[in-house]
C-alpha positions in Angstrom: 0.0 0.0 -0.1 1.3 3.4 -0.9 2.3 5.9 1.9 -0.8 7.1 3.8 -1.7 10.8 3.8 -1.8 12.8 7.1 -5.5 12.4 7.9 -5.3 8.7 7.4 -2.3 8.4 9.6 -4.2 10.2 12.3 -6.8 7.5 12.3 -4.8 4.4 11.6 -1.1 4.7 12.4 0.0 2.5 15.2 -3.4 0.8 15.6 -4.3 -2.8 15.1 -6.9 -5.2 16.5 -6.0 -6.2 20.1 -4.2 -9.7 19.7 -5.8 -11.2 22.7 -9.5 -10.2 22.0 -9.7 -8.7 18.6 -11.0 -5.4 20.1 -11.2 -2.7 17.4 -10.2 0.2 19.6 -6.9 0.1 21.4 -7.5 -0.9 25.0 -6.4 1.0 28.1 -3.9 -1.3 29.8 -4.6 -0.1 33.3 -1.9 -2.1 35.0 1.2 -1.2 36.9 3.2 -4.4 36.2 3.5 -7.4 33.7 3.9 -11.1 34.3 7.0 -12.9 32.9 6.8 -16.3 31.4 10.0 -17.2 33.4 12.6 -15.9 35.7 14.9 -15.9 32.8 12.6 -13.7 30.7 12.3 -11.2 33.6 16.1 -11.0 33.9 16.5 -10.6 30.1 14.0 -7.7 30.0 15.6 -5.9 32.8 19.0 -6.4 31.2 17.7 -5.0 27.9 18.4 -8.3 26.1 14.8 -8.9 25.3 12.0 -6.5 24.3 8.8 -6.4 26.2 6.9 -4.8 29.1 8.1 -4.8 32.6 6.4 -2.1 34.7 4.3 0.9 33.7 7.0 3.4 34.8 9.6 1.8 32.7 10.0 2.3 29.0 8.1 1.0 26.9 5.5 1.5 29.7 2.3 -0.3 28.4 0.9 -1.4 25.0 -1.4 1.7 25.1 1.6 4.0 25.3 3.3 2.2 22.5 0.4 2.8 20.1 0.4 6.6 21.0 4.2 7.0 20.3 4.0 5.0 17.2 1.2 7.2 16.0 3.0 10.4 16.9 6.2 9.2 15.2 4.3 8.5 12.0 2.8 12.0 12.1 6.0 13.8 12.9 8.1 11.6 10.5 10.3 10.2 13.3 11.4 6.7 14.2 9.9 6.5 17.7 8.9 8.5 20.7 8.3 8.6 24.4 5.3 9.9 26.3 5.3 12.0 29.5 3.0 13.1 32.1 3.0 16.6 30.9 4.6 19.0 28.4 6.8 20.3 31.1 7.7 16.7 32.1 8.7 16.1 28.5 11.0 19.3 28.4 12.4 18.3 31.7 13.2 14.8 30.6 14.9 16.0 27.5 16.9 18.7 29.4 18.1 16.4 32.1 19.0 13.6 29.7 21.1 15.9 27.5 22.7 18.5 29.7 25.4 18.3 32.3 27.0 20.7 34.7 29.1 23.2 32.5 27.0 22.7 29.4 25.3 25.6 27.7 21.6 25.8 26.6 20.6 28.3 24.0 16.9 29.0 24.1 14.3 31.0 22.2 13.7 34.2 24.3 9.9 33.8 24.1 8.9 30.4 25.6 6.0 29.2 27.7 6.3 30.5 31.3 7.0 27.1 32.8 9.8 26.4 30.3 11.4 29.8 31.1 11.3 29.0 34.9 12.7 25.6 34.4 15.6 26.8 32.3 16.3 30.0 34.2 15.9 28.7 37.8 16.3 25.0 37.9 18.9 24.3 35.2 21.1 27.2 36.2 21.1 25.9 39.9 22.5 22.6 38.5 25.3 24.5 36.9 24.0 24.6 33.4 24.6 27.9 31.5 21.4 29.3 29.9 21.1 32.0 27.2 17.7 33.3 26.0 18.1 34.8 22.6 15.8 36.3 19.9 15.9 33.3 17.6 14.2 35.4 14.8 17.6 37.1 14.4 20.0 34.5 12.9 23.1 36.6 13.6 22.2 36.6 17.3 21.8 32.9 17.3 25.2 32.5 15.7 26.9 34.9 18.1 25.5 33.1 21.1 26.4 29.6 20.2 29.5 28.5 22.2 32.0 25.7 22.3 30.0 24.2 25.2 26.6 24.6 23.7 24.9 21.2 23.9 21.3 22.0 23.2 19.4 24.7 21.2 15.7 24.8 22.2 13.3 26.5 19.8 9.6 27.2 20.4 8.0 28.3 17.2 5.4 29.7 16.8 6.3 31.2 20.2 3.9 31.4 23.2 2.5 34.0 23.4 4.0 36.5 20.9 3.6 34.3 17.9 7.3 34.8 16.8 8.4 32.3 14.2 12.1 31.4 13.7 13.9 29.8 10.8 14.1 26.1 12.0 16.2 24.8 9.1 18.8 27.6 9.4 19.1 27.3 13.2 19.3 23.5 13.1 22.1 23.7 10.6 23.9 26.2 13.0 23.5 23.8 15.9 24.8 20.9 13.7 28.1 22.6 13.0 28.9 22.0 16.7 28.0 19.5 19.4 24.5 20.9 20.0 21.2 19.0 19.5 18.3 20.9 18.2 14.9 20.5 20.0 11.7 22.1 18.7 8.6 22.6 20.8 5.9 22.1 18.1 2.9 22.5 20.2 1.3 25.5 18.5 1.7 24.3 15.0 1.3 20.5 15.5 2.6 18.0 12.9 -0.4 19.0 10.8 1.2 22.3 9.8 4.9 22.0 10.7 7.4 19.1 10.7 10.7 20.1 12.5 12.4 16.7 12.0 12.2 17.3 8.2 13.8 20.7 8.9 16.8 19.3 10.6 15.7 19.1 14.3 17.0 16.2 16.4 13.8 15.9 18.3 10.3 17.4 18.4 8.2 17.6 21.5 4.6 18.6 22.3 2.3 19.4 25.3 -0.2 16.8 24.5 -2.6 18.7 26.8 -3.1 21.0 24.0 -4.0 20.1 20.4 -3.0 16.5 20.6 -5.6 15.7 23.2 -7.7 18.5 22.0 -10.5 18.5 24.5 -9.0 20.1 27.6 -9.4 16.9 29.5 -5.9 15.6 30.0 -2.3 16.4 30.8 0.4 14.8 28.7 3.6 15.3 26.7 5.5 13.5 24.0 8.9 13.5 22.4 9.6 12.1 18.9 13.0 11.5 17.4 15.4 8.8 16.3 15.6 5.4 18.2 19.0 6.5 19.5 17.7 9.7 20.8 14.8 8.3 22.6 17.1 5.5 24.0 19.2 8.1 25.7 16.2 9.4 27.5 15.6 6.1 29.3 17.8 6.5 32.4 16.1 9.8 33.4 12.6 8.7 32.3 12.8 5.4 34.1 14.1 6.8 37.3 12.2 10.1 37.7 8.6 8.9 37.2 7.8 11.4 34.4 5.6 8.8 32.6 2.1 9.4 31.3 -0.6 7.3 32.8 -2.4 4.7 30.6 -5.7 6.5 30.5 -4.1 9.7 29.4 -2.3 7.8 26.7 -5.6 6.4 25.5 -7.2 9.9 25.5 -4.4 11.1 23.4 -4.9 8.3 20.9 -8.5 9.2 20.7 -7.8 12.9 20.2 -5.2 12.2 17.4 -7.9 10.5 15.3 -9.6 13.9 14.7 -6.4 16.1 14.8 -6.5 16.8 11.0 -10.2 17.7 11.1 -9.9 19.9 14.2 -6.7 21.7 13.1 -8.2 22.6 9.7 -11.2 24.2 11.5 -9.1 25.9 14.1 -6.9 27.4 11.5 -9.8 28.6 9.3 -11.5 30.1 12.3 -8.3 31.8 13.5 -7.7 33.4 10.2 -11.1 34.9 10.0 -10.9 36.1 13.7 -7.4 37.6 13.0 -8.7 39.5 10.0 -11.6 40.8 11.9 -9.4 42.0 14.8 -6.8 43.6 12.5 -9.6 45.7 10.9 -11.2 46.8 14.2 -10.4 50.3 15.3 -10.1 49.4 19.0 -7.3 46.8 18.3 -3.7 48.2 18.3 -2.1 45.2 16.7 -2.5 41.5 15.8 0.0 38.7 15.6 -1.1 35.7 13.5 1.1 33.6 11.3 -1.5 33.7 8.5 -1.6 37.4 8.2 0.8 39.2 5.7 1.5 41.7 8.5 3.2 39.0 10.6 7.0 40.0 10.9 8.1 36.6 9.8 5.4 35.8 7.3 7.9 34.8 4.6 9.4 32.2 7.0 5.9 30.9 7.8 5.1 30.3 4.3 8.5 28.4 3.8 8.2 26.1 6.7 4.5 25.9 7.6 1.7 24.3 5.6 -0.9 26.0 7.8 -1.2 28.8 10.4 -2.8 27.1 13.5 -5.4 28.3 15.9 -3.4 30.6 18.1 -3.1 34.4 17.9 -2.3 37.4 20.1 -3.3 41.0 20.0 -3.2 44.3 21.9 -6.0 46.6 22.6 -5.7 50.3 22.1 -6.8 51.0 25.7 -4.1 49.0 27.1 -4.3 46.5 29.9 -7.4 47.9 31.6 -9.2 47.7 28.3 -8.0 44.2 27.9 -9.3 43.2 31.3 -12.7 44.7 30.4 -12.8 42.9 27.1 -12.1 39.5 28.8 -14.6 40.2 31.5 -17.3 41.0 28.9 -17.0 37.8 26.8 -20.0 35.5 26.9 -19.0 32.6 24.5 -15.1 32.6 24.8 -13.9 31.1 28.2 -11.4 33.1 30.3 -9.0 30.3 30.9 -5.4 29.4 30.5 -4.1 26.4 28.4 -4.9 26.3 24.6 -5.9 23.9 21.9 -9.3 23.0 23.2 -12.3 22.6 20.9 -13.7 25.8 22.5 -12.2 29.2 22.4 -10.1 30.3 25.3 -8.8 33.7 26.1 -6.1 34.7 28.7 -3.7 37.4 29.7 -0.2 35.9 29.7 1.6 38.8 31.7 -0.6 38.0 34.8 -1.3 34.4 34.1 0.8 31.8 32.2 4.0 34.1 32.2 3.5 35.7 35.7 6.6 33.9 37.0 8.8 35.6 34.3 10.4 38.8 35.5 8.8 41.9 34.1 11.9 43.3 32.4 12.5 39.9 30.7 8.9 39.8 29.6 9.0 43.3 28.2 12.2 42.6 26.4 10.7 39.5 24.9 7.5 41.6 23.7 5.2 39.9 26.2 3.7 43.3 27.0 1.0 44.0 29.5 -1.5 44.8 26.7 -0.9 41.4 25.1 -4.1 39.2 25.0 -3.8 35.6 23.9 -6.5 33.8 21.9 -6.9 30.1 21.4 -9.6 30.0 18.7 -11.8 26.9 18.9 -13.9 25.0 16.4 -17.2 26.7 17.1 -18.8 28.6 14.1 -16.4 31.6 13.3 -19.4 34.0 13.1 -20.3 33.2 16.7 -16.7 33.8 18.0 -16.4 37.1 16.1 -19.9 38.1 17.3 -18.8 37.6 20.9 -15.6 39.5 20.5 -17.4 42.3 18.8 -19.9 42.8 21.5 -17.2 42.8 24.0 -15.2 45.4 22.2 -18.3 47.5 21.8 -18.3 47.9 25.7 -14.9 49.5 25.7 
């Protein structure tokens, strides 16, 4: 059979009838441990001499997890993957696996608040040097790469400013030294961006967002080569960063409609972005699908779609933004993103509250910035809700 297209992979990749029962849907293997046929088999599995399941905390975890990572690997174009209890657990697992005292990490300056705190507070305490760089500026990236740089971490599009960096160019720079390139692909999803094809060593996601898609789970996943994932095993197996079986099953279910949801998210977001950009009470809009986006040409080069996330500023500043958010009726005032319903939040006081103000402002996470995760409702209803709230300003 010829290579399946993306939507078909969403539905079928990694899945097959359960061998013990013939069940059509992947079962939830809700078990902590697995029985060995013999003492010799148990010893062989612990020694890594035989493939098979051992204990739900230890890779490969359970058959439910195995289906999830096989599906994600197929969608991202990687060899295999590893699931985690959250997106932050995935980033933590990768960082602790790759970096040692004295190493240098170069990161996008605009990253999720939890990622910033992990890098700036936890890793530096372990003796790891961290630089936050505007990765939209390739000259700055090149200047900040050092002999001891072991990891380049990119988040693109960035949360919440929607900055986009040139993945291929930066991965090529990282490859000239001893650094591995890691890309957080949460905003774009493999539907619209494939970092591994652009030279990244690994790609990761917060499955809490678009992978799950329904705001009912926490999870993370990393996809890369078999060798890369194998190198994560010591940290993953000993720290308990593993996703639970039920969450793995929810991710599998969510992925079956990823292509349908992302198409609707993106179509709606473009309409909402155009509405906001034309509104007299909106100071600015950042959405990858608008020609006004500062990195629009890079977006067109490396993305096949624009996603469901956008940010904007209100002409009246932070107080006007608060009034807008408090006046909405359909859109939910909540953090997180990627849910089927539209969510709105204020990053400076919510998701990025732990980032020092001077760092936030330097990274363009201004007090007037409002982040919108556009859902899959009818676009006319989303726009009508925003319109009535703007009328109250």
